[in-house]
N, C-alpha and C positions, 0 to 999 in steps of 0.2 A: 467483833468489828471494832476497829480502832476509832477512837473519838478524839476530837480536837478540844483542847482546853479553852475555856471561856476567856481567860486572860491571855493577852497577846504574848507569844513566845519571844524571848530575847533574840537579838541577832547574834547567834552563836559564833559566826565567823569573826566578829569584832571582839570577842572575849578571849582571854588567854586560856591555855589548856587548864590551868588551875582554877580559873574562874568558872569555866564550863563544868568541871567536876564538882565545884561547890554548888552551882545552880542545881545540878542533878542530884546533889547530896550523896556522893559516892567517892570512894578512894580507889585510884587505879590499881594498886597492887592486890587489893582484896576483891573488888567488885561488889555487887549487891549480894546480900544474903539471900538464900532461897526463899525465906519468908517474905522479905521485902519485894522480891521479884514477883511473887504470887500476889501481893497486895497491889502492886502497880499494874499487873495484868488485869486485875479486877477493875481498876480505875480507868485504864486506857483501852482495855480490850486487846485482843490478839493482833499480831502484826500482819494483817491482811487487809485487802480492799473490800469496801462495801459493794455489794452487787446491786446493780440497778434492778428495779422491780420489773419483772417480765410479765407481759400481757399473756393471759391464757389463750390457748389456740381457739377455744370456742368463742371467746370474746372477740378475737381478731376476725373470726368468721362472721359473727353477727354484725360487726362494724361495717362489713362490706355492703350490708343492706341499708346503710344510711345514705348511699348514693341515690340521688333523685331518679336516675334512669332505672335503678333496681326497684325502687318503690313503685314506679309506674308499671313496670313489667309484672311485679308481684300482684298489684291490684288487678291487672288485666287477667292474670292467671286465675286468681280467686273468682273473679266475675265469670270467667269461662266455665269454671267447674260448677259454680252456683251463682245465679239462678239459671244461666243459659244451658247448663249440662252438656257443654261441648268438651267432653273429657279429653279427647285427643289434643285439642288446642291448649287446654289448661295444663295438662301434663307436660307438653312440649315447652310451654312458657316457664313453668316451674323449673324444668331441666335447664332452660337457658339462664335463669337467674342463678342456679347452682354453678353453672359453668363460669359465669362472670365472677361469682364470688371466689371460686377456686383460682381463677386467673388473677384475681386481685390480691391473693395472699402471697405477697412478696416476702422475702426475708427481711424481717423487721427486728427492732430491738438491737441495733448495732452498738449502742452504748453498753448494753449488758455483755455482748460478745467481746467488745474491746476490753472491758474490765476483766472478763474471764481470761483473756489472753495475758493481761498484766498479772493476774493471779498465778497462772501457770508458769510465767517466766521467772518467778521468785525462786531463790535458792531454797533448798530444803533444810540445810543445817548450817550452823555458825559456831565458831569457837569463841567461848565466852568465859570470863572469870566470874564465878559465883562462890562466895564465902571463902575466897583465897585459893580455890581449886580451879584448874582449867578443865573445861568440859565442853562437849559438843551437844548443842540443843537444837531443836527445830527452829528455823528462822521465825516461824509464827509465834514462838514463845518469847521473843525478844521484847524488852520494855525500855522506855526512856531511863537512862542511867546505867544500863548494861555496858560493861567494858568488853569490846569485841576485838579479837586479833585477826588480821588479814595478811595474806601473802600473795605472791604472783599466782595467777590462775583462779583466785577467788572472785566471787561476785559480792559486792557490798550488800549486806542484808537489810540495812536500815540507814537513814540519814544520821550522820554523827560528826562530832568535832574531833579532829585528830589530836591525840596526846603524845604520840610518838610516830616518827616516820623515818625509815632508813631506805634511801634510794627508791622511795615509793613513787610509782607512776600509775595513774588510773586513766583508762579509756572512758571518756565521758561523751563520746560522739553520739550515742543513742539518746542522751538527755539534752546536750547543749548544741550538737552539731560540730563541735571542735574536731578537726580531722586528726590531730595528733594527741597521744597520751599526755596528760597534764602532770607535771612534776609536783608532788605534794610535800608539804612540811608542816610542822606544828607551830610555826611562827604566826603570830596574830596578823590578820588582814585589817588594816585600820579604816579602809573605805567602807562606810556603812552601806552605800549604794552599789557595791561591787556586784557585777553580774555573776551568775552561777559559775561560769567558766573561769572567773578570776578569784574565786574563793578557794585558794590553794590549801587552806587549813581545814577544809570540809571534805567529807566523802558522802556520796549520795546513793541511795538504793538503786539497784538495777544497773550500776556501772561496774566495770571489770578492772581488777588489778592486773597490770601487765608487767610490773617489775617491783622488786623490793618487798618490804614488810612494813606493818604499821599497827598501831592500836588506836581505837576510837571509842569515845563515849557516846552512846546512842542518845540523840536529841529529839528524834521524831520517828514514829512508826506508823505503818498502815496509811490511812488517809491523810495523816499529818505530814507525810513526806512530800518531797517535790514531785515524785512520780504519782503519789496519791492525789495531789492537787490536779494533775493531768487526768487521772481517773475521774475526779469530780467534774472536770470540764466536759469530759465525754458524756457523763450521765446527764448533765444539765443542758446539753446542746440538743436541740430538736432537729429532726431530719429536715433538710431543706428541699422544697419542691423543685423538681427539674423544670426547665423552660417548657418542655413538651407537656408535662403534667399541668402546668399553669395554663398553657394554650388550650389543651383539650378540655380543661375544666371550664374555661370561658366559653369555648365553642359549644360544649354540651348544654351549658346554661342558656345560651342563645337559642339553640335548637328547641329546648324544652319550652321556652317562653313562646316562640313562634308557633310550635305545634300545639301548645296548650290553648292559645287564643283561637287557632283554627279549629281545634277539637270542640271548644265551647260553642263557637259559632255553628258548627255542624250539628251538634246535639240540639241546640235551640231551634234550628231550622227543622230538623226532623220531628221534634216534639210539636212544633207549631202546626205541622201538617196532620197531627193526630196519629202518628205512627205508634205502634204498641211499644211497651217498655223493652221487650225482648229484641225487637228490631232495632230500636235506638241504641240499646246497650251493645248489641252485636256489632253495629256500625262503629260505635265508639271504640270497642276493643280492636277492631281491624284498623281503624284510623290510628290509634295509639301505637300499635305494633309497627305500622308503616312509617310513622313520623319520628320514631325513636331509632337511632342508629344502633340496632341490636347487635350488629356485627362489629361495631367499633372496637370493643376490648379484644375480641379474638383476632381481628386483623392487625391491630397495633402490636399485640403480643407476638404474632407470627413474624411481622416485619422486624421487630426489635430482636427476636430470637435469631433471625437470619443475620442481623448485625453483630450479635455476640459471637456467632460462629466465624464470621469474617474477621472480627477482631482477634479471636483466639488464634486463627491462622497467622495473624500478624504479631503474635507474641503478647497480646493484651487480653487479660481475662476480666470480663465485666461481671460484677456480682449482682447488679441491679439492672434489670432490663431497660427501664426507662432512662437510665443514665447513658445509654449508648448514643442517643442523639445529642446529649448535652455537649459531647466533644465537638460536634459540628458547630455549635454556637460559641465555643470558647473564645474569649477575646483577651484573656490575661492568664498567663501561666506563672505561678510562683514556684520556683524550683529550688529544692535543697541542693546545695553545692556538693557536699562530700558524698561520693558514691553514686550520685545521680548525673550531675554535669561533669564530674571528675571520676577517676578510676578508684579513688580511695587506696591508692598504692603509691607511696612516696617514691620519687624518682629524682636522681641528680640530673639536672638539665644543663648545668654549666660548671666548669672547673677552672679556677683561676690560680695560676702560679705567678709570682712576681715577674712582670714583664711579658707574660703570655696568657692567652685565654683559649679555652677549649670548649667546644660544644659537644654534647653527649646525645647520641641518638638512642632510640628505644624507650619504651615506657613500661612502668610496672615492675614486677619482680622477675620478669624474664631476663636472661643474661644476654640476649641477642641485641647487639648495638655496637657502636663505635665511638671512640674519643678522637675528635678531629681538631686540628689547629689551623689557624689562618696561614695562607701562603706568605712566605717570607720569614715566619717565625722559625727559630732553630728547632730541629727535631730532637728534643730532649728526652732521654729515657724517663718513663713515668713511674717505674717501679718504686723508687725511693718515696715518691709522693703518694703512692697507692698503698704502701705497707700499713700506714695508720688506719686506712679504711678497712683492711682485712683483720688487723690484730687488735685494735682498740675497740672491741665490741664483742657481743655474745650472740648476735643474731645469726640464724642459719637460713639460707635460701636454697630450695631444691625444687626443681621442676615448676618454677613459677609460684611456689608456695613459701610463705614466710613464717618462721617460728622466732618470735622475739620482737624487739622494738622496731617500729616502721622506719625511723630515721637511720638506725644502724643497718637495717635491711637495704635501704637505698645506697649506703656507702659500700656494703658488701657487693651489691650488684655492680657498682661502678668499678670496683677492683676486678671483678670477673670480666667486665667489658674491656678492661685494660690488659687482659690475657694473664691475669694473676690467679692461680689456683688457690682459692682461699683455704680450703680444707687442708691441702698439703702444706701451705705456708704456716698455718696454725700448728700443724704437727712438727714442722721443722723448728719453729721458734716458740716453744711453750712459754707460758707466763711464769715468771719467778716472783712476781708481786703485782698487786693491783690497787689502784686508788678508785673506789667506786664513785659513780656520778652522784652529786648532791646538788640540790637547787641552790644551796648557799654559795658554792663556788662555780657551778655551772660548767664542769668539765669532768672527764674521765681519763684515767691514765693506766696503761699496762706496761710491764717491764719484761724485757726479753734479753737473753744472752746471744750476742752475735758479734761479728767483726765490723769495724767501721771501714771507711773508704781506703784507709792506709793499711788495712789488715790487722789492726790492733783489736784485741778482745775488749768488748765494752758491754755494759748493761745499758741497752738503749730503751729509753722511755718514749712511747708514742702516746700523744695526747690528742683528744678531740673535744670540742666544746664551743662555747660562745666566743665569737671573734674578739670582743672587747676584753674578755677574761684572759685569753691566751696572749693578746697583745700586751696586757699589763705585766705579764710574767716573762716576756721575751726580751732577749738581748741581741738576737741575730735574725737574719732572714736569708733565704736562699736567693742568690743572685741569678740574673738571667742565664748565666752560663752553667748554673747548677751548683756552684760552690757557695758556702756560707760567707756572709759578710756582716759587719756590725750594723745594727738597726739604728738608723739616724732619723731625724725628724722628717726628712723627705720620704723615706721608706714608710714611716708611720702614716704620713698623710696619704700616700698612694694606697696603702693597705686599707685604711678606713674609707677612702673614696670608692675602692672596689667593693667593699662590703656594702656601702650605701647604694651603689649602682645596682647590685643584685637585689637588695632588699626593696628598692624602688620598683623592681619588676615583679614584686610579689613572691620572691624566692625566700625560703628559709635558709639562712646562711650558716653553715657549719665550718669551723676552722680546724686545721690540724697542725701539729708541731711535733718536735722531737727534742730530746736532751739525752746526752750520754753521761754515764757514771762509771767510775772505776770499779771493776768487779771486786777488787781487794777490800775496798772500804764501803761498798754498798750494803746497807742493812735493810732488808725488806720489812722489818718490824719498826723502823723509825717513822718519824712524822713525814710521810711521803709528800704531803701537800707543801710543807715548808721547803722542801728541797727543789720544788719546781720554780726556780728563780733565774734560770738561764736558758729558756726555750729558744729553739730556732724555728721560726715560722715556716711552714711548708706550703699549704694550699688553702683555698676557700672553695667550698662546694655549695652551689646553689641548688636547693632541693625544692621540689614542687609536687603537689598532688595533681598530676597532669589531666587536662580535659579529655573527655572521651573522644575518640577519633571522629565520630559522626555528629558530635554535639554542635559544632560550629555550623555545619551545613543545615542541621535541623533547625537551629535558631534562625538562620537566614531564611529558610523556607517559611517558618512561622511568621517572621517579619513581613515577608511578601504577602502572606495571607491576612495581614492586619492584626496579628496577635502580639501583644506585649509579653515579653519574657523578663522576669526578674529573678535575681539570685538571692536566696535567703539562707544565711549560714551562721554558724557559731564562731567562725574564724574572725580574725581582726579585719577591719575595714580596708586597710591598705592591701593586704594579701588578696582578699576577696575582690577588690576593685581591679587589681591587676589580672586576675583570672577572668573576670567578666570582660575586660577589654580584649583578651585573647579570643574569647568566645563570640564577640560581637554583640554583647549585651550593652545597650545604650543607657545613659543616665548616670547620675553621680552615686557614690557610695556613702551611706550614712550608717550610724550605729542604731541598735535597737533602742538605746536610751534616748537618742535624738528623736527617733520616731515617736516614742512614747511621750516626749515632752511637747509634741505638736498637739494643738487642739484638733477636734474633728474637722472643722472647716479648713484649718491649715493643711492637714493631711490630705484632704480631698483636693485642695488647690495645688499641692506640690507633688502629688504621687506620680504624675506623668513624667516628671523629671528625675525620678529616683529609679535607679537600676539595680542597686544592691542594698540590702539591709543586713548588717553584720552584728554579731554578738546578740542574737535574738533570744527571746524567751518564748514559751508557748503562747503567752498572752499577746505578744507582739504579732505573732503569725496569725492568730485569730483576728486581731484588730485589722491587719492588712487585708484579709479577706473581706471584712465588713466595709472597709473604706472603698475598696474596688467595687464591691457590689452597690455601694451607695452611688458610685459614678455610673452605674448601669452596666458594668462588666459582668460577663459570665465567667466565673473564676474557676480555674483548675489549680490544684495544689499538689505538687509531687513531694515525696519524702520517703525516708526509710527508717527513721528513728522514733523512739517513744515520744520525743518532744514534738514530732510532727503530727501526732494523732488528732489533737483537737482541731487543728486547722484543716486536716484532711476531711474530717467529718463536717466542718462548717462550710467548706467550699461547695460550689455547685457540683464539682466532681473531684474527689480525692484520688490521687494516683500513687500507689505504693510500689516499692521495688520488691520483686519476687525473690531475688537471690540474696541481697544484702539486707532487705527490710526485716524489721522486727515483727513478731506476730501481732503486736499491738497496732502497728501502722497498717498491716494487711487487713485486720479486722475493721479498722475505722474507715478504710478507703472504699471507694466504689469500684475501682479498677486496679488491677495488679499487672505490672509489666514483668513478664517471665524472663526477659533478657536484660532487665535493668538498663535498657538503652533509651536515652532521651529521644533518639530519632524515632523510636516506635510511637511516641506520642503524636508525632506529625502524621504518621500513617493512620493512626487512630482518628485524628481530626478529619482527615480526608474521608475515611469511611463514615464518620459521623455526619459530615456534610452531605454525602451521597444519600445516606439514610434519610436525612431530613427532607431532601428534595423529593425522594420517593414517597415519603409520608405526605408531603404536600399534594402530590398528584392524587394520592388515595383520598385525601380529605376533599379535594376539588370534586372528584368523582362522587364521593359519598354525599356531598352537599347538593350536587346537581340532581342526584337520584332522590334525595329526601324532599327537595323542593318539588320534584315531579310527583312524588307520593302525595304531598300536601295539596298541591293543585288539583290532583285527580280526585281525592276524597272530598275536599271542600267543594269542588265543582259538582261532584255527584250529589252532594247534599243540597246545593243551591238549585240544581237543575232536576233533582229527583231522578237520577239515572241509576238503574239497578237497585232501586230501593235505598239509595244512599250508601250502598256497600259495593263499590266497583270490583274489589277483590276480597276474597275471604281471608280470615286471619292466617290460616295455614298456607294459602297461596302467597301471601305477603312474606311469611317466614321463609318459604321455599325460595323465593327470588332472592331474599337477603342472604341466605346461606348457601346458595349455589352460584348463580350468575354474578351477583355483587361480590361475594367472597372470592370467587376465582379471579375476577378482573382486578380486585383489590390486591391480591397476591401478585398478579402479573405486573401491576404498576409498582408495587413495593419492591419487587426484585429487579426493577429496570436498571439499565446500564447507567453509571454515573457520568456526569458532564465533564468534558476535558479541562475546563477552566475553573474547577472547584476551588483549587488552592491559590487562585489569583483574585478571588473575590474577598471583599471585606466581610468580617463576621457579621452575621445578622444580629440584631438587637434582641435581648431577652424578651422584650415586650412586642417584638414585631409580630403583627397579626398573621395567623395562618391564612386568613382570607382577606386580602386587601379589598378595599371597597370596589375597585373597578372589576376585579374578578368575581366578587360576590354578585354584583349587578348583572354581569353576563350570565353567570350560572342561574340566577333567578329567571332570566329570560328563557334560557335553554330548558330549565326544569319546567317552567310553565308551558312551554311548547310541548314537551314530552307528556306532561299530565293531560293537556288539552287534546292531543292526538289520541292518547289512550281512551279518553272518554268518548271521543268521536267514533272510534272503532266499536266500543262497547254499545253505544247508543244505536249505531247502524246495525250491528249484529243482533241486538236485543229485539228490534222490531221484526227481524226476518227469521231468527233461529231460536229465540228464547234466551232466558238469563244465563243458563249454564254454559251455552256456547259463547255467549257474549263475554262472560268472565274469562273463559278459556282464551278467546282471542285477545282480550285485554291483557291477560297474563303474558301471552306470547309477544304481543306488540311492545308492551312495556319492557320486557326482557331484551328484545332486539334493540330497542332504542338505548337501553342501558349499556349494552355491549358497544354500540357506536359511540356513546358518550365517553366511555373509557378510552377509546381511540383518540378522541379529540383533545382530551386533557393531557396527553403525553407530551405535547409541545404547543407553545403558544403560536408559533409561526410556521412550523413544518406541516405540510399537507398530510391528511390522512392517507392519501394514496402514494406517499413517498415510499420508495422501495427499501429505504433504510429501516423501516418498521419491521421488515422480515428478519433483520439481523438480531433483533431482541428475541432470542429463542424462547425464553420463559414466557414472555407475553403472548407469543404466537401459540404456545401450547395451551395456556390457560384460556385463550380466546376460542381455540378449537374445542376444548372441553365445555365451555359455556354454550356453544352452538349445539353440542350433543345433549346437554342438559335441557335446553329449551325444547328440543324435539321430543325427548323422552317424557317430559312432563305432560305432554298431551297425547302421546301415542302408546306409552307403556301402561298395561292394565293396572298393575299394582299402584302406580302413581296416579292413574285416573281415579281409582277408588279413594286414595288418601287425600288427594287435592280437590276432588269434585270437579275434575276436568273431563273433556270429551275429545275424541279424535277430530282433527281438522282436515278439510279437503285442500286440494292444491290451490284453488281460488282463494280460500280463506287464508292460507299461508301467504299468498301473494299480497293480499290486503295488509296483513301484519308487517310484511317486509317493507312495503312501500312507505310505511310511516317513518322509516329511517331516512328517507330522501330529504325531507325538509331540515332535519337535524344536521345532516352532512352539508347541505347547501348553505345554511346559515353560518356554520363554523368555517367553511372554506372561504366564504366572502369576508368574514372577520379576519382570518389569517392572511388573506391577500392584502387587505388594507394595512394590517400591522407590518407586513413585510415591506410594503411600499413606503410606509412612514419611517420605519427604523432602518431599512437597508440591511437587516439582520436575517440571514437565511439559514442560520445554524439551528439545530434542534435544541430548544431550551424548555425547561419546565414552565408551565403556565404560572404567571405571577400577576 
């Protein structure tokens, strides 16, 4: 395990290469001696990440019994086994606690899993100098001071200061979010506070070399690296409770308090009458079972499992069941730009030739598209302007796949859209010389034998690079008619204006030029850069990482649903702001440094006006989540890179990309988009909102039934009906796990409301049970409990306690079935024919009717539940108890319809 030194490490990016070597006490040509490497490994440890401590499975299982609901059920089970010796009840209750415990064992320890993914993502070997010899060693054996050699295709094995770089470019998108490979060199960066993406003299673990070669001296390994710090953030961050988890926790506590008080009153009343201990304890067990929502975990898990299946069909895989509903309450989405809102495929969107502008259709690395000019512009042949795109580069594009540099790939695709066969062109005009790209002069040039426009043999140099660098070396420009003319101040001004216009639109501008040389005097071994002093400017290409086609519509839909969308990126603020404007993301663009400079209060006050945060670090992303949560938002974070992982874990729901996402981000996230499409998030939000509505219906039904149970048992104790035990423990469990469970599933699978995505997000602390609804359910539950007691008391005087409890079981079950019908809508009548369109609810209701009948008429159930058969008259009495329940609800619905004028079917609220 790698350790971090107690003394603060120097800012290596501000040290020269020689100073960095001196700090690490090593010489580049020789590297460390094997003995010194072993000594440093003993000091710093191997180059790997610390694994988070994993909780043992048996400990996680035992932890499930810390839940108050589990404790009550466990006590009731033990009491049933001894002293009551009701073995059937006791065993069933124990089985119920086991079921709840198994359902509670969700996939935990995401920090350890994310760290494991980081560990697996490390390269296995690195080329290193040891004792003057070049050797390949396991990356795990690297230590600070090792001199490592890298080339295109390698992954950086540890953080290091570059001591040599030749055309070196590194893809740091997984770490910084920067969409383009970063040109690296060994020149010192003087800015002490430079962001990771601006430290061009450094290379970081888990990034990939896309071009060139280099040498670096290792400055940090394992947990001391930038990626290691992210690993530490993942380990330190605790799992955030979802809104539903918090709501259900509060609801359970409320139920336990009410039930506990009622149970205590019941026990005291029974004891005051002189009842025996067995009778009192039996009544207490039955009361406890009835008053505790024993089916709550099972039903919630069933409904959420249904939600995960629907989300999977919509290309979203949810790893944590209770996170499915979090989507429905999401009020802020922080989206990574590269690969999430954009395609992560560089594309030329605009081509400018002096006096003419062209728009380019098509996105990505597919060659389908056109180059179109405005009406009235001369139809100038584009081949002379496209030849640099084809020849001055090494990228290869085939069937939409790129091999090579993304910017070069964009230029190659542009040439193909201009009907230039790049492969054949490269064969016809092979290179005779090349000036490689270097960050010092920011251009690349290739030399080819061909004939000029007059038919004269020339060695033509094609150049591509930064517009200002090519302009500084230019003496001519192509005129609107296609012929070269001297470059004057007017032309220079127009050229820079065009460059500024494109850059202002967030485009990365690449310039091209050419220069001819006499074949007789051209020397490919000469100083080619010095010879580039008479360039003829050709074109400016505006390159962009284009937005995903569906992203703009998805953002608009999110906005209509009251959801804030922000872009979080490693790109520069100007580029990111331009892309955000195209996508419809509102708010100003700031840098991560500006965001970090704000105090917490300032950040909270200003965050609503911020739409883009650029040049971000992992800490900035985590802080953004914290700021939004402080404002009361339910936060979703999307991302695909290593740098996104801590924020994905901190957010209420982290959303990783399944195609382009790193394993680290997938492990840290709660949901993975299998199509990497931002629009899928909007579908998932709609599913989450529907799921929460259905869960509310279930909770309303459950609470009404629980209040009915409490009223029935408390009333039985007060009035001494059926010896204070109106229903036996097994009869209570039977009702909970048949009629109540079936109707709960029917409510949970209900059809979503049509206006779900036109509502504002609910608050994270919005109560599941508003006061008005709870008051109504208290009235309805009391009526149900009172009517059940009336049936039991009436039947007990005529037929005995066994028949009385059987009729009470049937009456309570029938009224529970009717209760589930009433909570489906606050205003729609129970007799509305639209109810029949909800096929799942109709099926579960039919099964409930069958279960109610079988519980009294089937012999095996009679023996199990201590029930008896009922006559037609007795069934009629039980059925009539539903009439007052229906009458009360219909009167209330009619009043609400008249007051609100709303005749649509809506969930009770």
